[in-house]
TIPAVEX-869176 format. One record per residue: x, y, z of N, C-alpha, C in turn; residue in one letter. Coordinates in steps of 0.05 Angstrom, whole numbers, plus 5000, padded with zeros to 4 digits. Layout:
TIPAVEX-869176
XYZXYZXYZA
...
END
This chain:
TIPAVEX-869176
289416272515290316072534287915982552M
287415722553285215632569286015622599R
284115682617284715642645285015352651P
286415282672286715002680283914892684A
283514652674280814522675280814292695Y
278714292711278314072730275813922721V
276113672716273913512705271613482726S
269213432716267013382734267513142752Q
268912942742269512702758271312772781L
273412932776275213012797273713182818R
271913352810270413512829268813332847R
267513142835265912952851267612792870Y
269912702861271612542879272612712902Q
273312972897274113142918271913182939A
269413202929267113232947266812982964W
267112742951266912492966269012482989L
271312582983273512583003272812763026S
271813003020271113203041268713123057R
266713023044264112983057263412693064N
264812503053264312223059266812083070R
269112223069271612093078272411863060G
271611873034272211663015274311752996L
276511602995278711662977279311412961D
279411442935279811202918282411242903F
284011022901286611032889286511072859Q
284410972847284110992818281210972810N
280711002784277911002775276610732779Y
278110522775277010252778275910212807E
277310312827276410292854273810452858A
273710692846271310852848269010712835L
269410602811267310462797266310222814W
268210072825267409832841265609922864Q
266310142877264610242899261910322889W
261810452866259210552855257310322849S
258310092840256509872834256309682857V
258309682875258109502899256509612921G
256309872923254710002944252710192931E
250810092917249010262901247410462918P
246610382942245110572958246810812966N
249310762973251010982981251811152957D
252311022934253111172910250911362901F
248411252897246311422887245411642907W
245611572933245111782953247212002952Q
249611922946251812132945251212322922S
250212222899249612392877247312582884L
245312482898243112652907244212882924W
246012822942247113022960249013212945D
250713102928252713262914251313472896Y
249113402884247713592867245613762881H
245613742908243813912923240913862918G
240113622912237313562908235713602934M
233313712931231613752953228813632948T
227413582969224713482967223113572990S
220513642986218913723009218213503028P
218713253019218213013036220712843035T
221312703057223812553058223512283043P
225812163036225811893026227211703045H
226411453045227511263065230111143056S
230711133031233211013021233511092992A
235911072982236311122953235310882937A
236210642944235310392932233910232953L
231310252955229810122976229309832971A
228909752946228409472938229909422913E
231809232915233509172892232508922878E
231508962853230708742836230608852808R
230708662789230408742760228508552747M
226408662734225608942736224109002761P
223509252766221809332789223309432813G
225809522810227209642833225709892843A
225909942869224510172881226610372889V
226510612878228510822882227211062897W
228711152916228011402931225011422938F
223911222951221111232958220511462977P
218511612972217811842989218812112978G
220912102961222012352950220212462929A
220312732926218912872905220913042889Q
220513042862222413182845220813292821V
222213442804221113512778223513582760N
223813452738226013512719226213802713Y
224013942709224014222702225114392725A
224514312749225514462772228614452773R
229714232765232614212765233814382743E
232414422721233414602701233414892711V
231214972723230915252731232315332756F
233515142770235015212794237615362786R
238315352760240815482750240315762740H
237815852740237216112726238816342737V
238916372763240216612775243216602771D
244516382777247416362774248316392745A
246916252727247616262699247216542687A
245016662696244516942686246617132696T
247417102721249517282732252117242717A
252617002707255016942693254917022664A
252617132655252317222627251917002607G
251016762616250716542599247916522587M
247616472561245016402551244216112558P
241716052556240815772561241015612535A
240015732513239915592487240915772465I
242615672448243315802423242415612401I
240615712384239415552363239915672336A
240515502316240915602289239615402270E
238415502248237415322228239115332203N
238515162183240315152161240115392142E
238215562146238015812131239716032144E
240915972167242716162180241416332201G
238816292207237516442227238416352255A
239216532272240216472299238416592320V
237816432340236116522362237516462388R
237916652405239116612431237016662453E
236716462471234716482492236116492519T
235516692535236616722562235316522581S
236616482604235416302624232816422634W
232716682639230216802648228016792627T
228916832602227016812580225916532576G
227616332580226716052578224615992600L
225216082624223316032646220716172641R
220816412631218316562625216716422603R
218016332582216516202560215315942569D
216815792585215815532595213415582613V
213515782630211215842648208815912632A
209116082611206816162595205615922580A
207315752569206315522554205015322573F
206115292597204915102616202115202624A
201715462627199115572633197115522610L
198115542586196415482563195515192563T
197315012569196614722571194514682592L
194814812615192714792636190114902627R
190115122613187615232602186215042583D
187814882569186714692550185914432563L
186114422590185114192605187213982611G
189814032605191813832611192413812641V
192313572652192813532680195013322684T
195713282709197913102716197212822705R
199212702692198912432681197912422652G
196812642642195912652614198312622595D
197912522572200112492552199912702531R
202212822525202413032505204312932483V
203412942458205012862436205913102420A
208513102412209613322398210813222371A
209913352350210913292323212513542316Y
215113542325216613792325219513742318M
220813932305223713912298225514002321P
228114012316230014082337230314382339N
228214512351228114792354227714872384R
228215122390227815222417224915172426T
223015202409220215172416219614892426E
221014692415220614412424221514382453T
223814502460224814482487222914632506I
221814862498219915002514217414832519V
216414702498214014532501214614292519A
216914172517217713952534217714032563F
219114242569219414332597216714412609L
215014542592212414622602210614382607A
210714182590209113942593209813792619T
212413752624213113602647212913762673I
213014022670212914192694210114172708S
208014092693205414062705204713772709I
206713592706206213312711205113152688G
204813272664204013122641206412972630A
205812782612207912602602208512662573V
211012702566211912802540212612572521W
212112612496213212432475213412602449S
215612552435216112712411217012532388V
216112602364217112482339218012702320C
220112642305221312842287219612852261A
219313102250217813132226219113002201P
221612912203222812772181222212472181D
220712372202219912092203217512052184M
217311812174215011742156212411752171G
210211792157207611822170206811582187P
207211332177206311102192208011062217Q
210611132216212311112239211311292262A
210511532255209411722275206811622286V
205011532268202411432277202711192295I
204411002287204810762304205810832332D
207311042335208311122361206111272377R
205011472365203111642380200511492386F
199711302370197311152376197611002403R
200110912408200510762432200210922458Q
200711182456200711342480198011482486I
196311492465193711612469193811902479G
195112082464195412352474192812512473P
192612692492190312872492190913132478C
193413202475194313442462196413372441I
196213492417198213472397199413742392L
202113762396203614002390205013952364I
204614112343205614042317206614292302A
208514242284209614442266208314402238V
207814622224206414592198208414582175D
211014612180212914602159215814592169G
217614482153220414472161222114552137I
224714602143226714652122229014462128H
229614292108231614082112233014022086Y
235614012086237113942062236714142040G
236214402047235914612027233114632016G
231214482027228514482016226514532038R
224514692031222214732049220314502045A
219114412066217114192064214714262081A
212414272068209814322081209014072096D
208414102122207513872138204613902146R
203114082134200414132141198713882138S
199013742115197513502110198013292131A
200513272140201313082160199913142187M
199813402193198513482218195513402217V
194213452194191413372191191113072193E
193012922182192912632183193112532212T
194912652227195312582255192712642271L
191512872265189012932279186912722273R
186812632249184712432241185412152252A
187912092253188711812261189011782291E
188912002306189211982335186712082349L
184811902353182211982364182312092392P
184512032406184712132434185412432435S
186412542412187212822412184813012414V
184813182434182513362438183213642428E
185813722429186613992422189313972406R
189614162388192114182372193314462377V
195814472384197314722386199214722362I
199014932345200514932320202715142321L
205115052314207415242309207415302279L
206715542272206515622244209215722234R
209815642209212415702197211915812169T
213915942157213616032129213815812109P
214215562118214615342100212015202092Y
209815272106207215152098206015332077A
204715192057203515342035200615422040T
199415302060196615372067196315422097G
193915472105193315512133191415302143T
192115172165190314972177189415062204I
187014982212185915072238187414942261P
187415072284188614972308187115082332A
187314952355186015042379187615262393D
190215262388191915472400194315512382A
195315762382197615832366200115822385D
202215692376204515662394205715932401F
206116102382207416362387205716522406A
203116522402201416682420201316562448A
201516302450201516172476203916252493S
206216272480208716342494208716642500V
207516802483207617092486205417202504A
203717032514201417132530202217302554R
200717502559201217672582199517562605E
200917452625199417332647201117352672D
200117502692201617542716202317272730A
200517072725201016812738203616682728A
204516762704207016642694209416722711A
209216962723211517052739211816892764D
209616782774209616622799209616322794D
209716242769209415952763211815802773F
211315562784213515382792212615102784E
214514932774213814662768212814502792P
210914332787209714172809211713972821E
211413932846212913712859211513452851W
213013252843212012992833213412762847L
212112532850213512302861216012242845P
218012132857220512072844220011902819F
218211712820217811532798215411622780D
214711872781212611972763213611972734H
211911872715212811862687213712132676P
215912132663217112372651216412382621L
217212172607216812162578216511872569W
215611842544215511582531217411592507V
219411412508221211392485220611122471L
221511112446220810872430223310742419F
223210472417225310332403225110392373S
227110292358227210372330224810282314S
223610062321221209972307221709882279G
224209802273224809722245223609442238T
223309272258222309002252219708932266T
218309132276215809082290214809332303G
212609312317211509552331213609652351M
214309902350216310002369215409982398P
217309912415216709902444216310182454K
214210222470213710492482214610482511A
217010592516218310562542217910812559M
216910772583216310992601218511022622V
219611262624221711322643220711532664H
222111542686221211712708222911962710S
221712172722223112422728225712362744H
225312232767227612192785229712012773G
228911792759230811612747232511742726G
231311902708232812032687234712242699V
233712382719235512582733237912452745L
237512232760239812102773241711982753M
240711852732242511742712244011962698A
242712192694244112422682246312522700G
245812532726247912622745250312442743F
249812172742252011982741253512022714A
252012042692253212062666254912312662G
254012532675255512782672258312762683S
258812582702261512552713263312432692K
262412222678264112102658264212252632N
261912352623261812502598263012772602V
263112872627264513122634263113372622D
260513382627259013622621257913732647V
258413992653257514092678257114392678G
256514502701255914782704258314952695C
257915112675260115272663260615532678S
258915592698259415842713260815782740Y
261515522744263015452768265915542767E
267115552790270015632791271615432774E
273615542760275615382745274415252720N
272315372710271215282685271215512665S
270515472640270915682621268615722601F
266215682611263915742593263215512575G
262115302586261415072570259115122551E
259515042526257415052506257214772493R
255014642498254714362492253014312468F
254114182448252614112424252813812418H
250513692414250513412404248513402381W
249413362357247613362335245613132336F
243113202334241013002335238413112324S
236612942315233913022311232312952336T
229813042337228212982360227412692361T
227912542340227212252340229312072352G
231512182362233612012373234012092402W
234811902419235111952448237212162453V
239012212434241112412439239912692439M
237512732428236112982432235513022462W
234612812475234112822504236612882519N
238912752510241412802523242313092519A
241913202495242613482490241013662509Q
238413622511236813782529237713752558V
238713512564239713452591242013632600G
243313762580245413952588244314182605G
241814252601240614462617240414392646L
240114132652239914042680242514102695V
244814102680247314162693248114452690S
246314622681246814902679248614982655G
248614822635250314862612248715002589T
250015172574248915282550248815062529T
246515012517246314812496246014952469I
247414842449247514952422246214752404C
243914822392242414632376242314722347I
242414532329242314582300240014432287Y
238314582273236014462260236514462230D
237214222220237714202192239413952186G
240313942161241813702152244713732161S
245913512172248713532180250713542157P
249813482133251613482110251013692090N
249813922100249614152083246814242078G
246314502079243614612074242714592046P
244414532027243714511999243414221989K
243114042008242813762001245413612001G
247613752005250213632009251413501984G
253613351989254813322016256713552023P
256313672045258113872056258413812086D
260513652092260913562120262213772137W
262614012127263614232144261414382158T
258914322151256614482161256614512192T
256714282205256614292235259114412247L
261314372234263814482245263714792243W
262614892222262415182219260415292239R
258315142244256315212265257715222292F
259415022298260815012324262715252327A
264115322305265915552306264515812311A
262215852298260716102301259716142330R
259115922344257915952370259715862393H
262215822388264115762409263515502424G
262715302409262115042422264614932435V
264314832459266514712473266414402474T
263914302471263514012471261913942447Y
263113792428261913732402261313442400F
258713372398258013082396256413022371G
256812782361255312692337255512382336A
253912262319254111982315256811902303G
257711662308260311572298260411592267A
258211542254258111542225258811822214A
258112032229258612302221261712352218F
263112272239266012302238267312142215Y
266311902211267311742189266811872162G
264512002159263912142134265712382130A
266312522152268212752151271012662142C
271912432153274512332145274612252116M
272512112107272412012080272312252060K
270912462068270712702051273212862050A
275012812069277612962069277213252075G
275313322092274813602097277113732112I
277413992108279414142122278114312144G
278614252168277314402190278514682194L
280914722184282214982187280615202173A
279115122153277515322137274715362149A
274115232171271415242182271015462203C
273115602210273015802231274615712255G
274315862277275815822301274615592317D
275815362318274915132333276615092358L
278015292366279915262388278515202415A
276015282418274715232443273714952447R
273614792425272714522428274814362444I
273914252466275714092483275013792483R
272513732473271613452474270013392449A
270413142439268913042417267312792426L
264712812426263012592435262112422412G
261912162416261011982395259511752406T
257411672392255811442399254211352375T
252311172379250611072357251510822344G
254110802340255410562329258310572337S
259710342335262610342343264210542326P
266010682338267710872324270310732316L
270810702290273310572281275810722291P
277810572300280310712310281410902289P
281310832264282511012243281111282243A
278511282248277011542248277811712272V
278111582295278911732319281811842315Q
283511682304286311772299286312002280E
284611992259284412222241283512472255W
281512452272280512682287282612802305G
284112622318286112712337288312872322T
289212762299291212892283290113162273R
287613162265286513412253286413632274T
285613562299285513772319288213852329F
290113662329292813732336293913942316A
293213912291294114102271292814372275A
290514382288289114632294290214762320L
292014622333293114732358291814622383G
290314402380289114272404290113982405T
292513942415293713672416292413492437P
290913612456289813462478286813412475D
285813412450283013372445282213102458I
279913112472278912862486276512752471W
276712492466274512342453272812222475W
270212302476268412182496266711972481S
267811742479266411522466264511382486N
262011372479260011272498258211072484I
257010892500255010702490253010652512S
250510682506248410632525245910542511G
243610682516241210602502238910782507G
237110792487234510922490232910782512T
233410522514231910362533231910472562D
234210582570234410682598235710952600F
236011092577236911372577239511412593C
241411242590243811262606246111112591A
248511152600250811012589251410762605N
252410562591253510332604256510342604L
257710422582260610462581261010742571V
263210862580263511152576266411232575S
266811492581269511602580270411702608G
272811802609273911912633276112112624N
275612362629277412572620280312532630R
280612392652283212372665284612112659D
283411932642284711682635285911712607L
287811542600289011552573287011462552P
287211572528285511492506286711262491L
284911082482285710862464283710872440Q
284610932416282810972394280910732390P
278310802386276310602381275210462405G
276110552429275210422454273810622472R
272010522488270910672510272910642533M
273410852548275610852567274910692592Q
272310662598271610532624268610472624C
267810322645265010282650263910522665R
261410592659260110822670259710792700Q
260211002716259610992745256710902749L
256310722767253610622774252510412756G
253910362733252910152715254609902719S
253309702730254609442736254809272711A
256609362693256809242667258809002668V
258108792654260008562651259608442624A
261608292615261408122591261007842601A
258907712592258307442600258407252577W
259507012582259406802561256706662562N
256406462545253806332542252906192568D
254806132585254206002610253506202632A
253406452625252806662645255106712664G
257606682654260006732670261406972660E
262307152678263807392669266507322657P
267207462636269707412622271207682619V
273807672620275507902615277307842592I
277508042573279108002550277907832529G
275307762532273907602512271307742505E
270407702481267807812473265607652486M
263607802497261407672510258907842509G
256707742519254207892519254508122539E
253708362531253708592549251308562568L
251808542594249708522614250108742635V
248008802649248108982673246908822696C
248508772716247808582737246308702760T
246208972761244709112782243109332770R
240909402782239009592769240209882767P
239110022748239610312745237010462749L
237110702761234610842767233010922742P
234410932719233011022694232010792677S
232210542687231010322672228010382670M
226710292648223910352644222110282668P
220210452674218210382694216610152683L
215810172658214209962644214010042615Y
212909862599212209912571209209972570F
208410162553205510192549204409952534L
201909892539200509672526201909402531N
202909372554204309132563203409072592D
200809012596199609012622200908822642P
201808592632203008402651206008412651D
207208592635210108632635211608422619G
210108252604211408032590213408132568E
212508342553214308442532216808572544R
216508712566218708832580220708612589Y
219708412602221508202612222808052589R
221307992567222507842545224508002530S
224308272531226208442517229008442529S
229208412555231808442568232508212587Y
230608062597231207862618230607582610F
230207522583229507252575231807062575D
234307162572236606992571237806942599V
238107152614239207142641237107262660F
235407102672233307202690234407382712P
233307612715234107802736236507962728G
237607922704240008072695239308202668V
239908452665239308602641241208512619W
240108392597241808322574241208542552R
243308682545242908922529242708862499H
243808642490243708582461246108662445G
248308742459250808812445253008612453D
254908582435257408442443259408652454W
260708572475262708752487265108592496I
267408712495269808602508270808802528R
271208712553272308882574275108772580I
277108942576279908852579280808912608D
283108802615284108812642284609102651A
285109282632285609562640283009722643D
280709582639278109722642277009832617G
278609842595277509942570275509742558T
273709852542271509682531271309732501C
270609512487270109532458267409412453V
265709562438263109462429263409352401I
262309112397262608982371260008972355F
258009112363255509112348253408942362G
251108912350248908772361249508472362R
248908352385249408062388247707892370S
245308002362243607852344244507872315D
246608042310247808062283250607942282A
251207762301253807652303254407462279T
256907472270257907292250259007042264I
257906812257258906562269260106402246N
262806412244264206282222265506032232R
264205802227265305542235265905532265H
264005642281264205622310265705862322G
266806042307268206272317266406522312V
265806672334264006892332265607152329R
264407342314265707602310263507812308L
264008042320262308272317262808412290G
260808502277261108622251262808872251T
263009012274264509262275267509212269S
268508972274271308922268271808912238E
269908802224270108802194270009092184I
268009242194267709522185270309682191Y
271509642214273909792221276109732201S
276309482192278409412173277809522145A
275309482136274609542109274409842104V
273309982123272710272118275210442121E
277510322127280010472126280810522097K
279810362079280610392051279410652040L
281110812028280211082018278111061996P
277910841982276010821960273210751968D
272810691994270210612004269010822023L
266410872020265011062038263710912061Q
262610672056261110542076261010242069D
260010082088259809792084257809672103S
256909432095255109282113255508982107M
255808822129256308542126253908382137L
253008192121250808012130251707732126V
250807562144251407272143248907122135D
249007002111246706862101247206562106L
245506442122245706152128243706002111E
244705832095243005672077243005382087Y
241005232079240904952085243304812072L
244804672089247204532079249704702079G
249404962087251805132089251405322112R
253305312131252805452156253405752154D
254705842133255306132132256006212103S
254806432095255606552070255706852075C
258106962077258507242084258307412059L
256507602060256207792038256808072048V
258808202035259608462043258608662022L
256908852030256009062012257809302018F
258809421996260509661999259509881982V
259810131992259110371978261710501969V
262310501944264910621935264710931934P
266911051936267011341933266311411904R
265311661900264511741873266911711854E
266411591831268411551811270011301814G
269411131835270810881840269110651832T
270210451819268810201812269709981831R
267809811838268409581854269109351834V
271709341828272709141809274208931824D
275408751809276908531821279308631838D
280508851828282808961843281909071870C
279709211871278709321896277809091914L
276508891903275608661919278008531932R
280208511917282608381928283708541951Q
283708811948284708981970282908961994R
280308941990278408902013279108642027I
279508432011280108172023282708182039G
284708322028287308342042287008492068E
285308702068284908852093283708682114A
281708522107280408342126282308122135I
283808022116285707802123287807892142R
288908132138291108232155290208352181S
287908472181287008622205285008462222R
283708262210281808102226282607812225V
281907672204282707392202281807292174S
283307112162282506992137279806842139P
279206762164276706612169274306772161R
274507042162272107202157272207352130F
273707232111273607342084270807312073L
269707522061267007502049266907302026P
264707172024264207002001263507171976D
262207391981261407571959261807861968R
262908021950263108311955261608451933I
259608611941257708721922257509031926I
257709171904257509461905254509541910A
254009721928251309811934251210111932A
248910231926248710521924248710651951P
247810511972247810631999247410412019S
247810472045247410292067245010392083I
243010222088240610312103241310332133P
240310552145240710602174238010662187Y
238010602213235710692229236010992235T
234011112246234111402253236311462273L
237111262289239211302309242011222299S
242211162273244911122261245910842262G
244210642265245010362266244410232239K
246410072229246009942204243909712206K
242409682185240209482185241209212176L
243009092191244108832183242008612184E
240508602206238608382208236308412188I
235008642185232908662164233908592136P
236308682129237408622102237908322100V
238908202121239407912121236807762116R
234707842130232107702127231007752099R
231407992089230408052062231707872041L
234307842043235807682024235307382027L
234307302050233607022055230706962046L
229407162034226807102023224407212037G
224807362059222507472074221307712058H
218707752059217507972044218608242054P
219008422035220208682041218608832062A
215908812061214208962079214208842107D
215508612110215508482137218208512151K
220308582137223008582149223508842164V
222309062155222809322168220609522161A
220109692180218309922175219910142162S
219410202137221010392123220810672135R
218510732148218210992160220111032184D
221310812194223110822217226010842208A
226510882182229210892172230011182167L
232611222168233711492162233111562134A
233311372115232611412087230611182080D
228011242079226111032074226510882048P
227811012028228210882003230710712001G
232310712023234810572022234510262019A
232210152027231809862025231009771998L
230109961981229009881955231009731938D
233509821938235509681922235909401931W
235909361958236309091969233908911963Y
231509031964229108881957229208791928A
230108971911230308891883232408681878A
234608691893236708491891235608221900L
234108221922232907971932230907861912A
229308031900227307941881228607841855A
231107931849232407851824233207561823S
233307431847234107161848237107121852G
238607331855241407311858242207171884S
240307161903240807021928239006781931F
238406651908236906401910238706171917G
237705931917239205691925239205491902Q
241505351899241505141880240504881893D
240604661878239504411889240904321914A
243404401917245004311941244504501965A
242904711961242404891983244405111985G
246205131965248205341966247205591951N
248405821956247506061942247806021912P
245806121897246006101868248006301857A
END
């Protein structure tokens, strides 16, 4: 029997009532206050979380503008300090800081005191190697405890962190790290993924050769490398060093807007944007997000031992969100390996069995993961005891209502009828949510329950007017503290401004279609640059996917709109059938009926084509625009960087299709 649970949002509201005399009748009123009085709202989060600074700040939001808002001027912070403030209380409660497992079954549990000790030792090693405040440190590392140690050590001394996953292609890693000019490279010499060991020694040597700014290499040695390569420091020895100074080490106080890390856009269609975020901004956005996402200190009264897992590689911003659980004093559970089985799959029970073994209470993954589980028909009852899971988090792409309904039924059958779906949408661009969940509001499958506290989100039509109950451009009309400080290699800020403020000056245009209904719920319809415009009526691709992917014979789908001279739209639907299923006229007819009945006859595809797979970015987004450009005749090497894809070979079939002439034009300009 679970103890009665009080959500993080309710705790915060109770604090506002006691300490600010603010009582709100409903969530909408609370949200309106959070975006209408941003100085008061963000200051309240600073106070609620007991933030301290050796120097005072003059205001929470001192100068409001986008871009370039000024937040908490005068304040000093450090992300790592906020992590380690939980050491004593979490240790007294018997909580570990990190539980890590790899796909070979090796489990490592790290205590809070052990984490602090390892971070201190590694930070001293970085200092010994000459790393100082403002230097950039690049990490070529997987989702392991060592990566978190390296991150916290780097930022604790004021250096700037950036990480790429070892499963990314070589050019994608080089394109990113070249932009930041790192002085130190922290790298792993081998990985184990999908049941196979992979030597990464040659890649480490390539990075050393291609990054002239790198002065030192710290190597994490593994049994997966077949040879030995030289390094300036050994990771294991750096952490294990005996140094009395480690016992007295404390993270440096840094200005609120001191750079924390550099994150990158997907880079599928050009050089990835190198986005710099601040210590203070990411902390404050995390504090706001934890209220809606409902992840918090598990040793507090009336809680029951939170264990937070969100499956990710180090190449996706959700790795940063997973690590952010430490800021709230939560035990984080990380898995290093393939989500669909250590033997190459498909085995979609892998992560569920991991969650059962370690008592995960909050289970998060990309929306595509849950869809794959439903399509595979997995039985969770055979995965172990999942009774502690209270929340299912999802992001990366819109979650079809049918998938959420399947998950709800499945957990009800396991004895958890009140499972909560935390459907969120935000961005790598600003490390925060724009629309999110609320543990105390009713669930509506396929929808986000509300707009995120502090995020002044609206749907705007082409005239820049807010609309309710209609699809519009997702905009943010007031600044967030975690918006990028700047882009690297963008000295005049032109690329930054053109990325978000070119359509509505002074207003952040996110690039997604959204509908906000009168009850506050939100639906994301996909990227606005991938919109289907059928004879003047616009539709987000997610509505088609929701209808089509309910069919049991299909695993996945992707819709592209090919506009030819003399024809304003030619809809091509690529579908991946389940094993043993043919895409014949009968199945095509059923697909058409699903779209006709659930969406509109207006959006019936002109062609339905069986495909071996759907190409995705590393963050789980379908490559609609690159495939569209490919089929319209653009060279394959110009439409997308293959190294930035989850499966670099996934575009080959589409390139061959384009080269075959199947998408040529006849004399009238129509598809051949």
